[in-house]
Backbone as CSV, one residue per row, in Angstrom:
resi,resn,N_x,N_y,N_z,CA_x,CA_y,CA_z,C_x,C_y,C_z
1,MET,0.837,-1.193,0.000,0.000,0.000,0.000,0.883,1.259,0.000
2,THR,0.464,2.250,-0.753,1.148,3.537,-0.733,0.187,4.604,-0.221
3,ARG,0.747,5.722,0.218,-0.087,6.859,0.595,0.617,8.137,0.189
4,LEU,-0.144,9.201,0.052,0.377,10.483,-0.394,0.426,11.455,0.774
5,VAL,1.510,12.231,0.819,1.720,13.191,1.901,1.985,14.562,1.304
6,GLU,1.215,15.546,1.715,1.433,16.926,1.277,2.711,17.486,1.902
7,LEU,3.519,18.154,1.088,4.762,18.758,1.564,4.868,20.238,1.202
8,GLY,3.823,20.789,0.582,3.879,22.165,0.111,2.961,23.084,0.886
9,ARG,3.165,24.361,0.712,2.365,25.378,1.389,1.196,25.827,0.520
10,THR,0.134,26.232,1.170,-1.058,26.727,0.490,-0.870,28.198,0.130
11,LEU,-1.060,28.551,-1.125,-1.046,29.962,-1.509,-2.343,30.606,-1.049
12,ALA,-2.247,31.769,-0.424,-3.422,32.437,0.119,-3.269,33.942,-0.020
13,GLU,-4.388,34.633,-0.041,-4.408,36.092,-0.133,-3.494,36.716,0.918
14,GLY,-2.601,37.614,0.466,-1.722,38.343,1.371,-0.483,37.608,1.803
15,MET,-0.326,36.356,1.359,0.839,35.571,1.760,2.108,36.210,1.205
16,ASP,3.100,36.424,2.062,4.346,37.054,1.640,5.258,36.067,0.945
17,GLY,6.049,36.597,0.023,7.116,35.819,-0.585,8.416,36.167,0.083
18,ILE,9.502,36.338,-0.699,10.797,36.611,-0.096,10.872,38.029,0.471
19,ASN,9.965,38.892,0.077,9.801,40.189,0.722,8.373,40.668,0.418
20,PRO,7.915,41.763,1.040,6.514,42.166,0.859,6.101,42.454,-0.575
21,ARG,7.055,42.673,-1.482,6.689,42.895,-2.881,6.160,41.635,-3.540
22,TYR,6.451,40.463,-2.936,6.058,39.182,-3.511,4.821,38.649,-2.787
23,ALA,3.778,39.421,-2.750,2.573,39.017,-2.028,1.557,38.393,-2.985
24,VAL,0.862,37.373,-2.493,-0.152,36.686,-3.280,-1.465,37.466,-3.205
25,ARG,-2.182,37.523,-4.326,-3.507,38.144,-4.370,-4.493,37.139,-4.948
26,VAL,-5.557,36.866,-4.200,-6.615,35.965,-4.652,-7.940,36.684,-4.448
27,ARG,-8.668,36.898,-5.516,-9.916,37.665,-5.408,-10.873,37.240,-6.518
28,PRO,-12.152,37.518,-6.323,-13.100,37.212,-7.406,-12.914,38.156,-8.579
29,PHE,-12.832,37.607,-9.753,-12.864,38.403,-10.977,-14.316,38.651,-11.382
30,SER,-15.145,37.621,-11.165,-16.584,37.720,-11.395,-17.271,36.867,-10.341
31,THR,-18.244,37.430,-9.626,-18.890,36.720,-8.524,-20.182,36.036,-8.979
32,HIS,-20.704,35.144,-8.136,-22.000,34.520,-8.393,-23.091,35.583,-8.496
33,GLU,-23.004,36.587,-7.629,-24.014,37.637,-7.644,-23.995,38.413,-8.949
34,GLU,-22.799,38.697,-9.454,-22.703,39.401,-10.730,-23.193,38.530,-11.877
35,ALA,-22.924,37.239,-11.795,-23.365,36.338,-12.856,-24.867,36.148,-12.854
36,ALA,-25.483,36.295,-11.685,-26.915,36.043,-11.584,-27.731,36.984,-12.457
37,ALA,-27.214,38.189,-12.685,-27.958,39.168,-13.472,-28.196,38.692,-14.897
38,SER,-27.263,37.918,-15.433,-27.428,37.440,-16.804,-27.813,35.962,-16.871
39,ALA,-27.802,35.276,-15.720,-28.099,33.837,-15.723,-29.581,33.550,-15.842
40,LYS,-30.446,34.530,-15.479,-31.898,34.389,-15.584,-32.400,33.116,-14.903
41,GLY,-31.911,32.950,-13.686,-32.349,31.804,-12.910,-31.566,30.538,-13.156
42,GLY,-30.639,30.533,-14.094,-29.829,29.351,-14.385,-28.587,29.292,-13.518
43,ALA,-27.667,28.454,-13.909,-26.441,28.258,-13.129,-25.589,29.521,-13.135
44,THR,-24.992,29.794,-11.989,-24.044,30.901,-11.894,-22.659,30.338,-11.560
45,PHE,-21.637,31.135,-11.876,-20.270,30.688,-11.649,-19.453,31.843,-11.096
46,GLU,-18.497,31.512,-10.255,-17.524,32.503,-9.808,-16.205,32.243,-10.516
47,ILE,-15.577,33.290,-11.007,-14.274,33.210,-11.668,-13.267,33.912,-10.773
48,SER,-12.189,33.213,-10.450,-11.174,33.772,-9.563,-10.058,34.435,-10.353
49,GLU,-9.488,35.451,-9.763,-8.273,36.074,-10.282,-7.170,35.867,-9.257
50,VAL,-6.071,35.242,-9.673,-4.945,34.956,-8.783,-3.690,35.596,-9.378
51,SER,-2.972,36.355,-8.595,-1.741,36.969,-9.089,-0.650,36.871,-8.025
52,PHE,0.567,36.688,-8.483,1.712,36.619,-7.578,2.985,36.750,-8.406
53,GLN,4.061,37.102,-7.733,5.372,37.098,-8.351,6.111,35.866,-7.838
54,VAL,6.911,35.278,-8.697,7.701,34.134,-8.254,9.113,34.623,-7.929
55,PRO,9.692,34.048,-6.867,9.281,32.881,-6.113,8.308,33.225,-4.984
56,VAL,7.413,32.278,-4.694,6.486,32.433,-3.579,5.987,31.050,-3.180
57,GLY,5.659,30.871,-1.911,5.168,29.594,-1.429,6.234,28.519,-1.519
58,THR,5.806,27.294,-1.735,6.727,26.187,-2.015,6.931,26.153,-3.520
59,TYR,8.167,26.272,-3.982,8.387,26.456,-5.415,9.657,25.748,-5.865
60,ILE,9.769,25.619,-7.175,10.965,25.053,-7.793,11.617,26.110,-8.675
61,ASP,12.937,26.115,-8.657,13.712,27.010,-9.529,14.156,26.258,-10.775
62,ALA,13.965,26.871,-11.924,14.492,26.354,-13.181,15.848,27.015,-13.466
63,PRO,16.650,26.454,-14.369,17.955,27.047,-14.669,17.902,28.518,-15.081
64,ARG,16.804,28.949,-15.700,16.712,30.349,-16.120,16.730,31.310,-14.934
65,THR,16.413,30.818,-13.741,16.542,31.657,-12.555,17.940,32.242,-12.449
66,ARG,18.929,31.448,-12.808,20.321,31.865,-12.647,20.923,32.426,-13.927
67,ASP,20.536,31.879,-15.091,21.195,32.262,-16.340,20.176,32.605,-17.423
68,PRO,20.253,33.797,-18.016,19.363,34.143,-19.122,19.516,33.136,-20.266
69,GLY,18.394,32.751,-20.851,18.438,31.830,-21.974,18.483,30.370,-21.598
70,ALA,18.678,30.063,-20.320,18.670,28.663,-19.883,17.227,28.151,-19.846
71,ARG,17.065,26.865,-19.521,15.730,26.265,-19.551,14.787,26.931,-18.565
72,ASP,13.552,27.165,-19.043,12.535,27.765,-18.191,11.676,26.669,-17.563
73,ILE,10.693,27.086,-16.776,9.826,26.138,-16.084,9.100,25.219,-17.061
74,ALA,8.655,25.751,-18.196,7.909,24.935,-19.157,8.769,23.842,-19.769
75,ALA,10.093,24.000,-19.723,10.989,23.036,-20.354,11.386,21.881,-19.437
76,LEU,10.955,21.917,-18.174,11.314,20.841,-17.255,10.463,19.617,-17.546
77,ARG,11.104,18.478,-17.635,10.406,17.240,-17.981,9.863,16.549,-16.732
78,LEU,8.791,15.802,-16.893,8.200,15.100,-15.757,9.171,14.110,-15.132
79,ASP,9.981,13.443,-15.961,10.897,12.451,-15.400,12.019,13.087,-14.581
80,GLU,12.169,14.413,-14.667,13.123,15.129,-13.833,12.501,15.596,-12.523
81,LEU,11.185,15.536,-12.457,10.455,16.140,-11.342,9.768,15.130,-10.439
82,VAL,9.814,13.864,-10.827,9.299,12.765,-10.012,10.451,11.800,-9.810
83,LEU,10.997,11.773,-8.591,12.241,11.053,-8.340,12.173,10.274,-7.024
84,PRO,12.971,9.231,-6.906,13.127,8.610,-5.590,13.633,9.651,-4.602
85,GLY,13.073,9.640,-3.408,13.464,10.627,-2.408,14.340,10.029,-1.319
86,VAL,15.239,10.844,-0.808,16.057,10.486,0.349,15.897,11.593,1.379
87,TYR,15.427,11.222,2.563,15.194,12.184,3.651,16.408,12.231,4.562
88,VAL,16.774,13.437,4.993,17.826,13.576,5.996,17.367,14.574,7.056
89,ASP,17.489,14.174,8.302,17.083,14.988,9.444,18.290,15.798,9.932
90,LEU,18.220,17.121,9.751,19.293,18.007,10.198,18.731,19.080,11.129
91,HIS,17.845,18.651,12.038,17.289,19.602,13.005,18.388,20.293,13.813
92,GLY,19.469,19.573,14.097,20.554,20.181,14.857,21.160,21.373,14.148
93,HIS,21.261,21.288,12.814,21.750,22.429,12.043,20.747,23.576,12.074
94,GLY,19.471,23.228,11.972,18.442,24.257,11.952,18.367,25.061,13.224
95,ALA,18.840,24.487,14.322,18.785,25.170,15.616,20.007,26.041,15.865
96,ARG,21.024,25.942,14.995,22.234,26.731,15.180,22.282,27.881,14.184
97,SER,23.082,28.889,14.499,23.188,30.071,13.646,24.113,29.785,12.475
98,ARG,23.573,29.915,11.249,24.335,29.760,10.009,25.190,28.487,10.015
99,ALA,24.567,27.391,10.346,25.293,26.124,10.374,25.571,25.642,8.955
100,GLU,26.799,25.218,8.695,27.177,24.668,7.396,26.843,23.184,7.346
101,VAL,26.235,22.764,6.249,26.031,21.338,5.995,27.262,20.839,5.254
102,VAL,27.959,19.867,5.830,29.154,19.318,5.193,28.832,17.919,4.694
103,PRO,29.628,17.395,3.755,29.327,16.076,3.194,29.138,14.980,4.234
104,ALA,29.870,15.051,5.346,29.751,14.022,6.383,28.384,14.034,7.072
105,ASP,27.630,15.117,6.923,26.291,15.204,7.518,25.241,14.466,6.694
106,LEU,25.601,14.044,5.503,24.632,13.546,4.535,24.685,12.025,4.417
107,PRO,23.623,11.415,3.861,23.608,9.965,3.701,24.741,9.470,2.821
108,ASP,24.961,8.157,2.871,26.007,7.545,2.070,25.787,7.839,0.590
109,PRO,26.846,8.185,-0.140,26.696,8.491,-1.572,26.004,7.405,-2.377
110,SER,26.083,6.165,-1.932,25.496,5.066,-2.697,23.985,5.174,-2.821
111,VAL,23.337,5.927,-1.917,21.872,6.033,-1.971,21.411,7.336,-2.617
112,LEU,22.350,8.186,-3.010,21.979,9.527,-3.467,21.873,9.670,-4.984
113,ALA,22.428,8.765,-5.737,22.431,8.913,-7.192,21.011,8.934,-7.741
114,GLY,20.714,9.979,-8.510,19.418,10.095,-9.167,18.271,10.447,-8.263
115,CYS,18.554,10.939,-7.061,17.484,11.163,-6.081,17.128,12.631,-5.931
116,ALA,16.007,12.855,-5.240,15.688,14.150,-4.659,16.097,14.077,-3.194
117,LEU,17.058,14.887,-2.801,17.505,14.928,-1.410,16.632,15.930,-0.661
118,VAL,15.854,15.442,0.291,14.899,16.265,1.037,15.466,16.495,2.428
119,VAL,15.786,17.746,2.739,16.508,18.087,3.963,15.562,18.787,4.938
120,ASP,15.430,18.189,6.117,14.542,18.696,7.170,15.387,19.366,8.241
121,PHE,15.414,20.701,8.224,16.121,21.468,9.242,15.232,21.790,10.445
122,GLY,13.971,21.406,10.379,13.049,21.774,11.449,12.672,23.239,11.427
123,ARG,12.853,23.881,10.280,12.581,25.311,10.168,11.154,25.623,9.727
124,ALA,10.436,24.630,9.227,9.113,24.901,8.650,8.173,25.538,9.656
125,ARG,8.310,25.192,10.926,7.388,25.718,11.942,7.530,27.225,12.132
126,HIS,8.635,27.795,11.659,8.855,29.235,11.814,8.380,30.040,10.599
127,TYR,7.863,29.363,9.587,7.480,30.079,8.359,6.488,31.188,8.682
128,GLY,6.691,32.364,8.093,5.813,33.502,8.349,6.199,34.329,9.552
129,THR,7.308,33.970,10.227,7.801,34.735,11.371,9.237,35.170,11.097
130,PRO,9.734,36.165,11.845,11.129,36.592,11.638,12.133,35.471,11.858
131,ALA,11.808,34.504,12.710,12.750,33.427,13.015,13.081,32.595,11.782
132,TYR,12.191,32.566,10.807,12.418,31.755,9.611,13.669,32.210,8.856
133,ASP,13.954,33.494,8.916,15.071,34.057,8.153,16.277,34.405,9.018
134,GLU,16.250,34.005,10.284,17.359,34.341,11.181,18.480,33.320,11.059
135,ALA,19.543,33.681,10.342,20.769,32.883,10.218,20.486,31.415,9.926
136,PRO,19.797,31.115,8.797,19.459,29.722,8.493,20.689,28.904,8.109
137,PRO,20.589,27.576,8.206,21.685,26.716,7.750,21.826,26.780,6.237
138,TYR,22.972,26.310,5.749,23.201,26.428,4.306,24.209,25.383,3.837
139,PHE,24.292,25.258,2.502,25.194,24.322,1.839,26.349,25.104,1.228
140,PRO,27.560,24.970,1.749,28.709,25.643,1.124,29.089,24.966,-0.187
141,ARG,29.984,25.594,-0.907,30.364,25.086,-2.229,30.843,23.640,-2.181
142,VAL,31.664,23.285,-1.199,32.210,21.930,-1.158,31.103,20.893,-1.056
143,THR,30.025,21.217,-0.352,28.924,20.273,-0.201,28.081,20.216,-1.463
144,VAL,27.875,21.350,-2.096,27.150,21.369,-3.370,27.904,20.541,-4.406
145,GLU,29.210,20.714,-4.480,30.010,19.934,-5.428,29.918,18.442,-5.110
146,HIS,29.902,18.110,-3.852,29.752,16.704,-3.449,28.407,16.148,-3.910
147,LEU,27.331,16.899,-3.710,26.001,16.424,-4.099,25.916,16.193,-5.606
148,LEU,26.500,17.085,-6.364,26.486,16.913,-7.813,27.349,15.725,-8.235
149,LYS,28.468,15.539,-7.592,29.352,14.423,-7.935,28.675,13.075,-7.687
150,VAL,27.872,12.978,-6.610,27.233,11.691,-6.304,25.907,11.524,-7.032
151,GLY,25.448,12.569,-7.756,24.307,12.408,-8.639,22.963,12.847,-8.110
152,VAL,22.933,13.701,-7.083,21.656,14.259,-6.619,21.063,15.133,-7.721
153,LYS,19.758,14.988,-7.982,19.097,15.710,-9.072,18.204,16.850,-8.597
154,ILE,17.662,16.734,-7.393,16.880,17.820,-6.787,17.367,17.989,-5.353
155,LEU,17.595,19.224,-4.949,17.880,19.556,-3.560,16.665,20.299,-3.024
156,ALA,16.018,19.733,-2.007,14.756,20.268,-1.493,14.901,20.551,-0.005
157,VAL,14.511,21.755,0.420,14.757,22.186,1.801,13.519,22.862,2.391
158,ASP,13.493,22.908,3.737,12.412,23.613,4.435,12.875,24.991,4.891
159,THR,13.690,25.634,4.050,14.138,27.010,4.264,13.918,27.793,2.969
160,ARG,14.237,29.076,3.037,14.022,29.910,1.856,15.064,29.686,0.770
161,SER,16.234,29.167,1.167,17.300,28.932,0.190,18.343,27.998,0.788
162,PRO,18.954,27.128,-0.025,20.085,26.350,0.466,21.394,27.124,0.458
163,ASP,21.385,28.337,-0.093,22.597,29.150,-0.156,22.780,29.953,1.124
164,GLY,24.049,30.263,1.398,24.400,31.053,2.560,25.034,32.374,2.183
165,PRO,26.047,32.803,2.933,26.614,34.143,2.720,27.495,34.284,1.492
166,ASP,27.928,33.189,0.878,28.784,33.272,-0.306,28.044,34.019,-1.421
167,PRO,28.574,35.166,-1.876,27.872,35.956,-2.888,27.735,35.257,-4.234
168,GLU,28.515,34.229,-4.486,28.386,33.486,-5.741,27.200,32.522,-5.727
169,LYS,26.576,32.334,-4.554,25.401,31.459,-4.419,25.654,30.101,-5.078
170,PRO,26.581,29.323,-4.518,26.991,28.086,-5.188,25.878,27.062,-5.359
171,ALA,24.931,26.978,-4.435,23.856,25.988,-4.597,23.053,26.289,-5.852
172,HIS,22.586,27.524,-5.986,21.810,27.879,-7.174,22.679,27.865,-8.433
173,THR,23.873,28.383,-8.344,24.716,28.479,-9.527,25.106,27.096,-10.049
174,LEU,25.650,26.248,-9.196,26.160,24.956,-9.652,25.034,23.975,-9.945
175,PHE,24.017,23.932,-9.105,22.923,22.993,-9.346,22.189,23.326,-10.636
176,LEU,21.787,24.571,-10.787,20.979,24.921,-11.950,21.785,24.832,-13.241
177,ARG,23.062,25.130,-13.205,23.877,24.999,-14.414,24.134,23.532,-14.765
178,ALA,23.917,22.637,-13.817,24.024,21.201,-14.084,22.671,20.593,-14.441
179,ASP,21.665,21.437,-14.683,20.305,20.979,-14.964,19.750,20.122,-13.833
180,CYS,20.122,20.479,-12.620,19.502,19.941,-11.420,18.703,21.082,-10.790
181,PHE,17.774,20.749,-9.901,16.798,21.752,-9.498,16.751,21.921,-7.985
182,ILE,16.182,23.039,-7.569,16.102,23.394,-6.154,14.643,23.656,-5.799
183,VAL,14.203,23.042,-4.699,12.860,23.257,-4.165,13.010,23.864,-2.774
184,GLU,12.225,24.905,-2.511,12.355,25.634,-1.249,11.010,25.783,-0.544
185,ASN,11.095,26.033,0.778,9.920,26.296,1.627,8.991,25.079,1.756
186,LEU,9.579,23.909,1.928,8.770,22.716,2.170,8.224,22.717,3.594
187,THR,7.234,21.872,3.825,6.662,21.695,5.156,6.201,20.251,5.290
188,GLY,5.913,19.840,6.525,5.400,18.488,6.744,6.407,17.384,6.552
189,LEU,7.689,17.693,6.629,8.710,16.704,6.284,8.848,15.595,7.315
190,GLU,8.350,15.805,8.527,8.464,14.760,9.546,7.786,13.462,9.118
191,ALA,6.821,13.563,8.207,6.121,12.364,7.725,7.026,11.456,6.908
192,LEU,8.180,11.963,6.484,9.084,11.177,5.648,10.135,10.430,6.451
193,ARG,10.244,10.730,7.721,11.314,10.147,8.532,11.215,8.619,8.547
194,GLY,12.298,7.967,8.150,12.347,6.514,8.168,11.554,5.832,7.066
195,LYS,11.087,6.587,6.059,10.238,6.031,5.006,10.966,5.975,3.662
196,ARG,10.541,5.022,2.843,10.901,5.033,1.426,9.815,5.825,0.704
197,PHE,10.209,6.693,-0.223,9.206,7.527,-0.880,9.691,8.020,-2.228
198,ARG,8.724,8.399,-3.042,8.993,9.160,-4.266,8.580,10.600,-4.020
199,PHE,9.379,11.528,-4.557,9.151,12.955,-4.362,8.636,13.567,-5.652
200,PHE,7.574,14.356,-5.553,6.941,14.995,-6.702,7.068,16.511,-6.549
201,ALA,7.569,17.178,-7.589,7.749,18.636,-7.570,7.251,19.193,-8.902
202,ILE,5.937,19.291,-9.062,5.331,19.549,-10.376,4.766,20.974,-10.455
203,PRO,5.363,21.841,-11.268,4.770,23.156,-11.512,3.890,23.116,-12.763
204,LEU,3.092,24.144,-12.964,2.450,24.338,-14.258,3.530,24.591,-15.319
205,ARG,3.192,24.288,-16.571,4.149,24.516,-17.665,4.009,25.960,-18.144
206,VAL,4.751,26.853,-17.516,4.641,28.284,-17.805,5.868,28.722,-18.602
207,LYS,5.653,29.078,-19.854,6.764,29.472,-20.727,7.398,30.758,-20.216
208,ASP,8.717,30.767,-20.208,9.553,31.900,-19.812,9.571,32.166,-18.312
209,ALA,8.886,31.361,-17.503,8.941,31.537,-16.048,10.258,30.991,-15.520
210,THR,10.833,31.683,-14.548,12.100,31.271,-13.956,11.902,30.333,-12.769
211,SER,10.860,30.571,-11.993,10.481,29.741,-10.859,8.968,29.609,-10.890
212,PHE,8.426,28.641,-10.107,6.971,28.554,-10.034,6.560,27.719,-8.826
213,PRO,5.451,28.104,-8.174,4.943,27.285,-7.072,4.610,25.870,-7.546
214,ILE,4.749,24.918,-6.621,4.460,23.532,-6.927,3.515,22.941,-5.882
215,ARG,2.816,21.888,-6.272,2.113,21.047,-5.298,3.089,19.938,-4.926
216,ALA,3.961,20.228,-3.968,4.969,19.255,-3.552,4.305,18.171,-2.710
217,PHE,4.610,16.911,-3.035,4.091,15.814,-2.223,4.985,14.603,-2.363
218,ALA,4.777,13.653,-1.477,5.542,12.408,-1.495,4.579,11.236,-1.536
219,GLU,4.972,10.211,-2.275,4.273,8.929,-2.267,5.074,7.998,-1.354
220,ILE,4.504,7.705,-0.196,5.166,6.821,0.755,5.018,5.392,0.271
221,LEU,6.127,4.670,0.169,6.135,3.354,-0.442,6.101,2.220,0.574
222,ASP,6.330,2.494,1.836,6.314,1.438,2.864,4.897,1.071,3.257
């Protein structure tokens, strides 16, 4: 038997992105009451208008996020976005100020090839508060290079970014230039502890988009 577990955040009116300029707007474009005037007693419908800037919510970055002309969200293939998942619990890093994730903190390389590495820092509970952005843990260049060498295809975290103070942003730069992807702002990761699972990170196919919200979820295989 398998079961599905939600790992993404709900987009809602007024929800902030990486700063207040990235706020979600959800409102009626046409209401049932407005439709009733022309429905003449028949069925009425409400049409929603949703607007936001990316990145926002739980989202995936495409290579175009980092490099003009690189692959956009619409160019990502399904077989790149549905992968065997490997969970790692790094709550200890999440509780420390700007803790570096080093290769020794991660699972054996033999299990990482072709996977989505899902990293639980225990930070999801702080989402929407100042604590979420206070000196989060990060992946330095040496660890990013290690992940690429062992064949990780998606790096997924419960923080706003796997990058730290390095201005070159090695996680985004090296991963995206290798046609590997980054998923940020996950939640509910405790459900994956000790489980075998497949990880799903599926955005809409939006041409020219650099990032896009996803319905992130896991299929638990145990």
